[in-house]
C-alpha positions in Angstrom: 11.5 -39.2 60.2 11.4 -39.1 63.9 12.8 -36.6 66.3 15.2 -37.3 69.1 12.4 -37.0 71.5 10.2 -39.5 69.7 13.1 -42.0 69.3 14.3 -42.0 72.9 10.6 -42.5 74.1 10.2 -45.3 71.7 13.4 -46.9 72.6 12.7 -46.7 76.3 9.2 -48.2 75.9 10.6 -51.1 73.8 12.9 -52.0 76.8 9.8 -51.6 79.1 11.7 -49.1 81.2 9.9 -46.4 83.2 11.1 -42.8 82.8 12.5 -42.8 86.4 14.5 -46.0 85.7 16.1 -44.6 82.6 16.7 -41.3 84.3 18.6 -43.1 87.1 20.7 -45.0 84.6 21.7 -41.7 83.0 22.3 -40.1 86.3 19.5 -37.5 85.8 16.6 -36.3 87.7 13.3 -37.4 86.4 12.4 -33.9 85.2 15.8 -33.6 83.5 15.1 -36.8 81.6 11.5 -35.8 80.7 13.0 -32.7 79.0 14.5 -35.1 76.5 11.2 -36.9 75.8 9.3 -33.6 75.6 11.9 -32.1 73.2 12.8 -29.2 75.5 16.3 -30.5 76.4 19.1 -32.6 74.8 22.0 -34.5 76.3 25.5 -33.4 75.5 27.6 -35.7 73.3 28.8 -38.1 76.1 25.1 -38.6 77.1 24.1 -39.2 73.4 26.8 -41.8 73.1 25.7 -43.6 76.3 22.1 -43.6 75.2 23.0 -45.0 71.7 25.2 -47.6 73.1 22.6 -48.7 75.7 19.9 -49.1 72.9 22.6 -50.5 70.4 21.6 -47.9 67.8 23.5 -45.4 65.7 23.7 -41.7 66.6 22.1 -41.0 63.2 19.2 -43.2 64.2 18.9 -41.7 67.7 18.9 -38.1 66.3 16.3 -39.0 63.5 18.6 -38.7 60.6 17.9 -42.2 59.4 15.5 -45.0 60.0 18.3 -47.6 60.0 19.2 -48.7 63.5 22.4 -50.5 62.6 25.8 -49.2 63.6 28.4 -49.1 61.0 31.5 -50.9 62.5 
């Protein structure tokens, strides 16, 4: 299964967003966001929730624990 870094990059590209655009949305510097995609940094829980909600995926999917994107509601 994919890692968080792989998933966030894949999801960002699906939305045709540039790294800077998504960094701005998250309130991060470009370098801060790049740490996520390079696997050298991770957001705290509120950031993870914001990312999962933005892409409409479950936290388990975002973190690479499952390949199912659906959110159980």
